[in-house]
N, CA, C and O atoms as a DFTB+ gen file, in Angstrom:
576 C
 N C O
     1  1      -1.500      -0.403     -14.436
     2  2      -0.575       0.589     -13.964
     3  2      -0.583       1.774     -14.922
     4  3      -0.532       1.585     -16.138
     5  1      -0.646       2.986     -14.394
     6  2      -0.606       4.155     -15.274
     7  2       0.736       4.286     -15.971
     8  3       1.766       3.955     -15.384
     9  1       0.748       4.769     -17.231
    10  2       2.027       4.996     -17.914
    11  2       2.798       6.135     -17.244
    12  3       2.234       6.909     -16.470
    13  1       4.087       6.225     -17.550
    14  2       4.970       7.206     -16.914
    15  2       4.430       8.638     -16.951
    16  3       4.511       9.330     -15.936
    17  1       3.878       9.117     -18.085
    18  2       3.354      10.494     -18.071
    19  2       2.225      10.677     -17.053
    20  3       2.113      11.741     -16.445
    21  1       1.394       9.662     -16.862
    22  2       0.324       9.765     -15.865
    23  2       0.895       9.737     -14.448
    24  3       0.387      10.428     -13.565
    25  1       1.928       8.958     -14.228
    26  2       2.601       8.941     -12.928
    27  2       3.144      10.336     -12.630
    28  3       2.995      10.842     -11.518
    29  1       3.767      10.948     -13.616
    30  2       4.299      12.301     -13.435
    31  2       3.179      13.286     -13.133
    32  3       3.348      14.164     -12.287
    33  1       2.038      13.160     -13.807
    34  2       0.899      14.045     -13.536
    35  2       0.385      13.870     -12.109
    36  3       0.026      14.851     -11.458
    37  1       0.347      12.633     -11.618
    38  2      -0.080      12.391     -10.241
    39  2       0.847      13.104      -9.259
    40  3       0.396      13.704      -8.283
    41  1       2.138      13.029      -9.531
    42  2       3.121      13.665      -8.652
    43  2       2.960      15.183      -8.693
    44  3       2.970      15.840      -7.652
    45  1       2.812      15.735      -9.892
    46  2       2.618      17.185     -10.017
    47  2       1.322      17.636      -9.337
    48  3       1.287      18.672      -8.675
    49  1       0.264      16.848      -9.508
    50  2      -1.031      17.205      -8.908
    51  2      -0.951      17.256      -7.385
    52  3      -1.735      17.956      -6.745
    53  1      -0.018      16.524      -6.812
    54  2       0.190      16.539      -5.360
    55  2       1.126      17.681      -4.953
    56  3       1.574      17.752      -3.809
    57  1       1.410      18.561      -5.894
    58  2       2.305      19.717      -5.714
    59  2       3.717      19.305      -5.313
    60  3       4.382      19.986      -4.532
    61  1       4.151      18.199      -5.852
    62  2       5.509      17.720      -5.625
    63  2       6.338      17.917      -6.882
    64  3       5.813      17.940      -7.995
    65  1       7.631      18.057      -6.685
    66  2       8.561      18.111      -7.804
    67  2       8.701      16.695      -8.364
    68  3       8.820      15.732      -7.607
    69  1       8.685      16.579      -9.672
    70  2       8.857      15.270     -10.313
    71  2      10.340      14.951     -10.349
    72  3      11.135      15.686     -10.935
    73  1      10.706      13.832      -9.706
    74  2      12.098      13.375      -9.725
    75  2      12.106      11.933     -10.231
    76  3      11.100      11.228     -10.153
    77  1      13.238      11.516     -10.740
    78  2      13.338      10.145     -11.239
    79  2      13.064       9.125     -10.132
    80  3      12.336       8.164     -10.379
    81  1      13.613       9.290      -8.922
    82  2      13.286       8.326      -7.868
    83  2      11.788       8.289      -7.537
    84  3      11.232       7.206      -7.354
    85  1      11.133       9.436      -7.459
    86  2       9.695       9.443      -7.154
    87  2       8.894       8.741      -8.234
    88  3       7.980       7.972      -7.937
    89  1       9.236       9.006      -9.495
    90  2       8.526       8.333     -10.595
    91  2       8.756       6.830     -10.515
    92  3       7.812       6.052     -10.650
    93  1       9.991       6.418     -10.297
    94  2      10.308       4.985     -10.235
    95  2       9.627       4.317      -9.041
    96  3       9.123       3.201      -9.163
    97  1       9.609       4.990      -7.886
    98  2       8.979       4.415      -6.697
    99  2       7.476       4.303      -6.900
   100  3       6.897       3.251      -6.627
   101  1       6.832       5.362      -7.371
   102  2       5.380       5.306      -7.567
   103  2       5.009       4.268      -8.617
   104  3       3.991       3.589      -8.479
   105  1       5.813       4.134      -9.657
   106  2       5.584       3.100     -10.673
   107  2       5.693       1.714     -10.040
   108  3       4.858       0.845     -10.291
   109  1       6.717       1.512      -9.223
   110  2       6.911       0.209      -8.568
   111  2       5.738      -0.134      -7.659
   112  3       5.304      -1.285      -7.623
   113  1       5.221       0.843      -6.927
   114  2       4.084       0.590      -6.036
   115  2       2.842       0.248      -6.852
   116  3       2.071      -0.628      -6.461
   117  1       2.640       0.924      -7.975
   118  2       1.507       0.601      -8.850
   119  2       1.638      -0.807      -9.424
   120  3       0.639      -1.511      -9.575
   121  1       2.861      -1.221      -9.743
   122  2       3.086      -2.534     -10.352
   123  2       2.967      -3.681      -9.352
   124  3       2.630      -4.799      -9.740
   125  1       3.233      -3.426      -8.094
   126  2       3.241      -4.501      -7.090
   127  2       2.528      -4.036      -5.815
   128  3       3.177      -3.666      -4.836
   129  1       1.191      -4.056      -5.833
   130  2       0.459      -3.630      -4.627
   131  2       0.854      -4.473      -3.415
   132  3       1.064      -5.681      -3.526
   133  1       0.949      -3.827      -2.277
   134  2       1.287      -4.449      -0.992
   135  2       2.736      -4.909      -0.927
   136  3       3.073      -5.791      -0.136
   137  1       3.594      -4.320      -1.751
   138  2       5.014      -4.680      -1.739
   139  2       5.699      -4.086      -0.515
   140  3       5.335      -3.009      -0.042
   141  1       6.694      -4.806      -0.012
   142  2       7.488      -4.270       1.086
   143  2       8.599      -3.387       0.510
   144  3       8.793      -3.320      -0.704
   145  1       9.312      -2.723       1.395
   146  2      10.328      -1.766       0.965
   147  2      11.433      -2.434       0.150
   148  3      11.878      -1.873      -0.851
   149  1      11.880      -3.616       0.559
   150  2      12.954      -4.291      -0.179
   151  2      12.521      -4.628      -1.607
   152  3      13.315      -4.507      -2.540
   153  1      11.279      -5.047      -1.779
   154  2      10.758      -5.347      -3.115
   155  2      10.702      -4.078      -3.955
   156  3      11.023      -4.098      -5.143
   157  1      10.296      -2.987      -3.341
   158  2      10.228      -1.710      -4.058
   159  2      11.629      -1.243      -4.435
   160  3      11.847      -0.776      -5.553
   161  1      12.570      -1.364      -3.519
   162  2      13.954      -0.974      -3.824
   163  2      14.473      -1.779      -5.016
   164  3      15.089      -1.214      -5.920
   165  1      14.232      -3.079      -5.027
   166  2      14.701      -3.920      -6.142
   167  2      14.066      -3.482      -7.461
   168  3      14.749      -3.414      -8.483
   169  1      12.767      -3.183      -7.446
   170  2      12.082      -2.740      -8.668
   171  2      12.616      -1.391      -9.141
   172  3      12.818      -1.186     -10.338
   173  1      12.842      -0.485      -8.214
   174  2      13.367       0.837      -8.568
   175  2      14.774       0.700      -9.137
   176  3      15.126       1.384     -10.098
   177  1      15.575      -0.176      -8.551
   178  2      16.962      -0.339      -9.032
   179  2      17.033      -0.962     -10.422
   180  3      18.045      -0.816     -11.108
   181  1      15.985      -1.649     -10.848
   182  2      15.968      -2.140     -12.234
   183  2      15.856      -0.960     -13.204
   184  3      16.334      -1.042     -14.335
   185  1      15.228       0.130     -12.769
   186  2      15.090       1.323     -13.596
   187  2      16.237       2.316     -13.359
   188  3      16.747       2.938     -14.291
   189  1      16.624       2.441     -12.091
   190  2      17.665       3.392     -11.691
   191  2      18.708       2.646     -10.856
   192  3      18.635       2.662      -9.627
   193  1      19.662       2.004     -11.493
   194  2      20.606       1.132     -10.779
   195  2      21.380       1.792      -9.649
   196  3      21.789       1.105      -8.713
   197  1      21.593       3.096      -9.704
   198  2      22.423       3.747      -8.686
   199  2      21.607       4.411      -7.572
   200  3      22.182       5.073      -6.708
   201  1      20.295       4.248      -7.575
   202  2      19.475       4.904      -6.550
   203  2      19.806       4.330      -5.169
   204  3      20.015       3.125      -5.022
   205  1      19.851       5.193      -4.176
   206  2      20.185       4.754      -2.823
   207  2      18.930       4.271      -2.087
   208  3      17.802       4.620      -2.432
   209  1      19.176       3.456      -1.062
   210  2      18.064       3.040      -0.192
   211  2      17.373       4.275       0.372
   212  3      16.145       4.346       0.417
   213  1      18.175       5.246       0.801
   214  2      17.612       6.443       1.426
   215  2      16.704       7.201       0.468
   216  3      15.666       7.715       0.886
   217  1      17.071       7.281      -0.806
   218  2      16.228       7.976      -1.788
   219  2      14.883       7.270      -1.934
   220  3      13.851       7.925      -2.085
   221  1      14.888       5.947      -1.889
   222  2      13.628       5.195      -1.974
   223  2      12.801       5.417      -0.719
   224  3      11.601       5.677      -0.809
   225  1      13.424       5.318       0.452
   226  2      12.709       5.559       1.716
   227  2      12.129       6.972       1.745
   228  3      10.977       7.164       2.135
   229  1      12.927       7.961       1.334
   230  2      12.454       9.348       1.324
   231  2      11.292       9.519       0.355
   232  3      10.320      10.210       0.662
   233  1      11.391       8.894      -0.810
   234  2      10.310       8.982      -1.791
   235  2       9.034       8.334      -1.266
   236  3       7.947       8.891      -1.420
   237  1       9.159       7.167      -0.651
   238  2       7.979       6.504      -0.082
   239  2       7.316       7.377       0.976
   240  3       6.093       7.513       0.999
   241  1       8.121       7.964       1.844
   242  2       7.581       8.818       2.907
   243  2       6.869      10.037       2.303
   244  3       5.761      10.382       2.714
   245  1       7.505      10.674       1.340
   246  2       6.919      11.854       0.710
   247  2       5.631      11.494      -0.032
   248  3       4.626      12.197       0.081
   249  1       5.665      10.408      -0.783
   250  2       4.472       9.993      -1.524
   251  2       3.329       9.632      -0.577
   252  3       2.168       9.924      -0.865
   253  1       3.652       9.004       0.543
   254  2       2.626       8.678       1.540
   255  2       2.092       9.947       2.204
   256  3       0.884      10.091       2.390
   257  1       2.983      10.854       2.555
   258  2       2.566      12.110       3.187
   259  2       1.644      12.929       2.288
   260  3       0.808      13.687       2.779
   261  1       1.794      12.780       0.980
   262  2       0.978      13.530       0.023
   263  2      -0.187      12.707      -0.539
   264  3      -0.853      13.133      -1.483
   265  1      -0.425      11.548       0.036
   266  2      -1.589      10.761      -0.333
   267  2      -1.510      10.017      -1.651
   268  3      -2.537       9.614      -2.197
   269  1      -0.307       9.830      -2.170
   270  2      -0.156       9.102      -3.431
   271  2       0.035       7.612      -3.216
   272  3      -0.254       6.817      -4.109
   273  1       0.513       7.226      -2.054
   274  2       0.604       5.820      -1.670
   275  2       0.097       5.698      -0.241
   276  3       0.063       6.670       0.514
   277  1      -0.287       4.501       0.100
   278  2      -0.753       4.213       1.457
   279  2       0.198       3.199       2.068
   280  3       0.540       2.192       1.448
   281  1       0.616       3.480       3.285
   282  2       1.495       2.569       4.030
   283  2       0.618       1.740       4.950
   284  3      -0.176       2.284       5.718
   285  1       0.760       0.439       4.874
   286  2       0.033      -0.448       5.776
   287  2       1.049      -1.329       6.482
   288  3       2.127      -1.596       5.952
   289  1       0.705      -1.775       7.668
   290  2       1.608      -2.664       8.400
   291  2       0.782      -3.610       9.262
   292  3       0.569      -3.358      10.448
   293  1       0.313      -4.715       8.647
   294  2      -0.426      -5.691       9.444
   295  2       0.440      -6.212      10.590
   296  3       1.661      -6.295      10.462
   297  1      -0.176      -6.551      11.677
   298  2       0.530      -7.036      12.858
   299  2       1.504      -8.146      12.480
   300  3       1.139      -9.095      11.787
   301  1       2.745      -8.018      12.942
   302  2       3.765      -9.030      12.683
   303  2       4.389      -8.937      11.311
   304  3       5.170      -9.812      10.938
   305  1       4.072      -7.905      10.543
   306  2       4.578      -7.769       9.181
   307  2       5.400      -6.490       9.060
   308  3       5.245      -5.561       9.852
   309  1       6.267      -6.458       8.067
   310  2       6.975      -5.226       7.743
   311  2       5.999      -4.278       7.050
   312  3       4.927      -4.694       6.610
   313  1       6.372      -3.015       6.957
   314  2       5.541      -2.037       6.257
   315  2       5.421      -2.414       4.791
   316  3       6.367      -2.899       4.170
   317  1       4.253      -2.179       4.269
   318  2       3.976      -2.434       2.852
   319  2       3.289      -1.206       2.277
   320  3       2.737      -0.389       3.014
   321  1       3.326      -1.082       0.959
   322  2       2.807       0.112       0.302
   323  2       1.872      -0.271      -0.831
   324  3       2.050      -1.286      -1.504
   325  1       0.864       0.581      -1.017
   326  2      -0.067       0.370      -2.117
   327  2      -0.474       1.709      -2.705
   328  3      -0.394       2.740      -2.038
   329  1      -0.911       1.688      -3.954
   330  2      -1.314       2.902      -4.644
   331  2      -2.823       3.117      -4.575
   332  3      -3.313       4.154      -5.021
   333  1      -3.560       2.171      -4.033
   334  2      -5.007       2.347      -3.883
   335  2      -5.230       3.220      -2.647
   336  3      -5.120       2.752      -1.514
   337  1      -5.541       4.477      -2.881
   338  2      -5.678       5.444      -1.795
   339  2      -7.044       6.129      -1.874
   340  3      -7.689       6.154      -2.922
   341  1      -7.456       6.674      -0.752
   342  2      -8.631       7.529      -0.728
   343  2      -9.970       6.840      -0.643
   344  3     -11.003       7.506      -0.710
   345  1      -9.990       5.523      -0.497
   346  2     -11.284       4.847      -0.455
   347  2     -11.522       4.052       0.822
   348  3     -12.553       3.393       0.952
   349  1     -10.596       4.101       1.756
   350  2     -10.746       3.433       3.054
   351  2     -11.103       1.959       2.925
   352  3     -11.950       1.455       3.662
   353  1     -10.460       1.269       1.990
   354  2     -10.668      -0.176       1.887
   355  2      -9.863      -0.869       2.983
   356  3      -9.058      -0.245       3.674
   357  1     -10.094      -2.152       3.122
   358  2      -9.451      -2.934       4.164
   359  2      -8.602      -4.032       3.523
   360  3      -8.468      -4.086       2.301
   361  1      -8.034      -4.905       4.351
   362  2      -7.140      -5.945       3.845
   363  2      -7.440      -7.293       4.465
   364  3      -7.938      -7.393       5.586
   365  1      -7.123      -8.325       3.704
   366  2      -7.186      -9.698       4.185
   367  2      -5.760     -10.238       4.092
   368  3      -5.087     -10.071       3.075
   369  1      -5.307     -10.892       5.172
   370  2      -3.922     -11.357       5.254
   371  2      -3.915     -12.847       5.544
   372  3      -4.626     -13.318       6.432
   373  1      -3.102     -13.594       4.786
   374  2      -2.960     -15.028       5.017
   375  2      -2.014     -15.254       6.193
   376  3      -0.893     -14.745       6.209
   377  1      -2.474     -16.015       7.162
   378  2      -1.649     -16.319       8.335
   379  2      -0.470     -17.226       7.977
   380  3       0.528     -17.259       8.698
   381  1      -0.579     -17.955       6.880
   382  2       0.458     -18.906       6.520
   383  2       1.572     -18.272       5.684
   384  3       2.739     -18.327       6.071
   385  1       1.222     -17.670       4.539
   386  2       2.243     -17.150       3.625
   387  2       2.384     -15.638       3.661
   388  3       3.338     -15.098       3.101
   389  1       1.456     -14.945       4.305
   390  2       1.536     -13.495       4.400
   391  2       0.954     -12.743       3.223
   392  3       1.053     -11.517       3.173
   393  1       0.343     -13.447       2.263
   394  2      -0.274     -12.772       1.116
   395  2      -1.311     -11.773       1.617
   396  3      -2.007     -12.021       2.601
   397  1      -1.403     -10.641       0.925
   398  2      -2.348      -9.590       1.311
   399  2      -3.240      -9.275       0.117
   400  3      -2.768      -9.177      -1.016
   401  1      -4.518      -9.121       0.381
   402  2      -5.470      -8.729      -0.654
   403  2      -6.331      -7.583      -0.167
   404  3      -6.469      -7.370       1.037
   405  1      -6.905      -6.851      -1.094
   406  2      -7.808      -5.756      -0.762
   407  2      -9.208      -6.291      -0.530
   408  3      -9.647      -7.234      -1.188
   409  1      -9.903      -5.673       0.416
   410  2     -11.293      -5.989       0.703
   411  2     -12.017      -4.651       0.738
   412  3     -11.621      -3.740       1.466
   413  1     -13.071      -4.537      -0.044
   414  2     -13.811      -3.285      -0.052
   415  2     -14.467      -3.036       1.296
   416  3     -14.569      -3.931       2.135
   417  1     -14.903      -1.819       1.479
   418  2     -15.489      -1.350       2.730
   419  2     -16.463      -2.377       3.309
   420  3     -17.308      -2.925       2.602
   421  1     -16.321      -2.622       4.614
   422  2     -17.142      -3.637       5.278
   423  2     -18.630      -3.322       5.180
   424  3     -19.417      -4.189       4.802
   425  1     -19.022      -2.118       5.508
   426  2     -20.429      -1.718       5.464
   427  2     -20.500      -0.224       5.190
   428  3     -19.840       0.562       5.869
   429  1     -21.278       0.167       4.223
   430  2     -21.573       1.587       4.029
   431  2     -20.421       2.401       3.507
   432  3     -19.526       1.891       2.833
   433  1     -20.457       3.681       3.829
   434  2     -19.472       4.637       3.346
   435  2     -18.385       4.874       4.389
   436  3     -18.518       4.483       5.549
   437  1     -17.308       5.523       3.953
   438  2     -16.222       5.841       4.882
   439  2     -16.808       6.578       6.077
   440  3     -17.622       7.477       5.869
   441  1     -16.454       6.261       7.291
   442  2     -15.358       5.388       7.640
   443  2     -15.716       3.909       7.681
   444  3     -14.989       3.141       8.311
   445  1     -16.767       3.482       7.062
   446  2     -17.167       2.076       6.920
   447  2     -17.759       1.481       8.183
   448  3     -18.775       0.788       8.118
   449  1     -17.163       1.729       9.299
   450  2     -17.656       1.189      10.559
   451  2     -17.917       2.342      11.510
   452  3     -17.196       3.340      11.501
   453  1     -18.915       2.207      12.303
   454  2     -19.238       3.249      13.267
   455  2     -18.884       2.734      14.657
   456  3     -19.367       1.686      15.085
   457  1     -18.048       3.475      15.348
   458  2     -17.631       3.084      16.695
   459  2     -18.826       3.164      17.639
   460  3     -19.654       4.069      17.537
   461  1     -18.904       2.205      18.555
   462  2     -19.994       2.226      19.526
   463  2     -19.881       3.437      20.438
   464  3     -20.893       3.936      20.930
   465  1     -18.666       3.915      20.671
   466  2     -18.433       5.117      21.458
   467  2     -17.227       5.818      20.842
   468  3     -16.107       5.314      20.930
   469  1     -17.444       6.971      20.224
   470  2     -16.340       7.658      19.547
   471  2     -15.440       8.443      20.494
   472  3     -14.453       9.039      20.062
   473  1     -15.777       8.448      21.789
   474  2     -14.969       9.108      22.819
   475  2     -14.669      10.560      22.480
   476  3     -13.650      11.102      22.909
   477  1     -15.551      11.191      21.712
   478  2     -15.374      12.582      21.344
   479  2     -14.506      12.809      20.122
   480  3     -14.295      13.951      19.714
   481  1     -14.000      11.733      19.532
   482  2     -13.182      11.853      18.326
   483  2     -14.077      12.086      17.121
   484  3     -15.217      11.623      17.087
   485  1     -13.560      12.800      16.138
   486  2     -14.196      12.890      14.835
   487  2     -13.525      11.816      13.992
   488  3     -12.403      12.006      13.525
   489  1     -14.192      10.703      13.796
   490  2     -13.598       9.551      13.116
   491  2     -13.693       9.751      11.608
   492  3     -14.768      10.026      11.076
   493  1     -12.553       9.610      10.924
   494  2     -12.546       9.766       9.471
   495  2     -12.025       8.529       8.748
   496  3     -11.986       8.497       7.518
   497  1     -11.625       7.510       9.510
   498  2     -11.126       6.291       8.885
   499  2     -11.228       5.146       9.879
   500  3     -11.059       5.328      11.085
   501  1     -11.507       3.966       9.350
   502  2     -11.498       2.755      10.163
   503  2     -10.546       1.773       9.497
   504  3     -10.600       1.581       8.282
   505  1      -9.682       1.156      10.277
   506  2      -8.745       0.188       9.723
   507  2      -9.132      -1.196      10.209
   508  3      -9.169      -1.467      11.409
   509  1      -9.417      -2.057       9.260
   510  2      -9.821      -3.424       9.578
   511  2      -8.894      -4.362       8.827
   512  3      -8.652      -4.176       7.635
   513  1      -8.378      -5.361       9.511
   514  2      -7.572      -6.393       8.865
   515  2      -8.261      -7.720       9.141
   516  3      -8.467      -8.100      10.294
   517  1      -8.610      -8.416       8.073
   518  2      -9.192      -9.746       8.184
   519  2      -8.050     -10.747       8.066
   520  3      -7.222     -10.632       7.162
   521  1      -7.994     -11.718       8.955
   522  2      -6.942     -12.731       8.949
   523  2      -7.550     -14.081       8.592
   524  3      -8.679     -14.382       8.979
   525  1      -6.802     -14.887       7.857
   526  2      -7.264     -16.217       7.493
   527  2      -6.185     -16.957       6.733
   528  3      -4.997     -16.663       6.870
   529  1      -6.604     -17.917       5.933
   530  2      -5.699     -18.708       5.112
   531  2      -6.100     -18.540       3.662
   532  3      -7.261     -18.749       3.312
   533  1      -5.153     -18.163       2.810
   534  2      -5.459     -17.970       1.391
   535  2      -5.779     -19.312       0.734
   536  3      -5.478     -20.370       1.286
   537  1      -6.383     -19.258      -0.431
   538  2      -6.795     -20.474      -1.139
   539  2      -5.610     -21.387      -1.433
   540  3      -5.724     -22.607      -1.308
   541  1      -4.477     -20.812      -1.821
   542  2      -3.302     -21.616      -2.140
   543  2      -2.783     -22.376      -0.913
   544  3      -2.472     -23.564      -0.995
   545  1      -2.695     -21.679       0.219
   546  2      -2.216     -22.345       1.444
   547  2      -3.232     -23.361       1.962
   548  3      -2.853     -24.404       2.494
   549  1      -4.507     -23.061       1.810
   550  2      -5.541     -24.005       2.251
   551  2      -5.474     -25.290       1.425
   552  3      -5.621     -26.387       1.965
   553  1      -5.252     -25.155       0.116
   554  2      -5.131     -26.310      -0.763
   555  2      -3.905     -27.133      -0.402
   556  3      -3.969     -28.360      -0.335
   557  1      -2.773     -26.443      -0.167
   558  2      -1.531     -27.129       0.210
   559  2      -1.712     -27.894       1.510
   560  3      -1.235     -29.021       1.641
   561  1      -2.401     -27.285       2.475
   562  2      -2.626     -27.942       3.767
   563  2      -3.489     -29.190       3.614
   564  3      -3.293     -30.175       4.325
   565  1      -4.440     -29.146       2.689
   566  2      -5.304     -30.318       2.464
   567  2      -4.541     -31.453       1.777
   568  3      -4.840     -32.629       1.980
   569  1      -3.546     -31.077       0.957
   570  2      -2.768     -32.087       0.222
   571  2      -1.777     -32.816       1.121
   572  3      -1.297     -33.891       0.760
   573  1      -1.464     -32.256       2.275
   574  2      -0.465     -32.849       3.163
   575  2      -1.032     -33.973       3.971
   576  3      -0.318     -34.581       4.770
């Protein structure tokens, strides 16, 4: 995780005003990739006890809009946030416990996959979610 001065530089580089909630939210996302909003709120409140839910939601939206965090929402899951941006990586999700991991580009360069028919769209990103069972859940299932 980048130290606080680097977090502030990232925010400034995105032409955003540096605020305590934005720094705390971006730090929390760096510390806990794929965290949901409630987890981020709890982490931010450890640093800023009086921060409102709305300030965290607003910060997440602003940081996502400026490309500092990425919002993902696998089917059947709440929104989650990560700081790994700009590389069009994909995700693997455990069907049992919901754990999420990063998976590098399936093939080649962004957008990683080429549509068989782009329907006239200029494709700049492909979103792929791999589903399965994580090692921990697979081991637990074998022990039962």
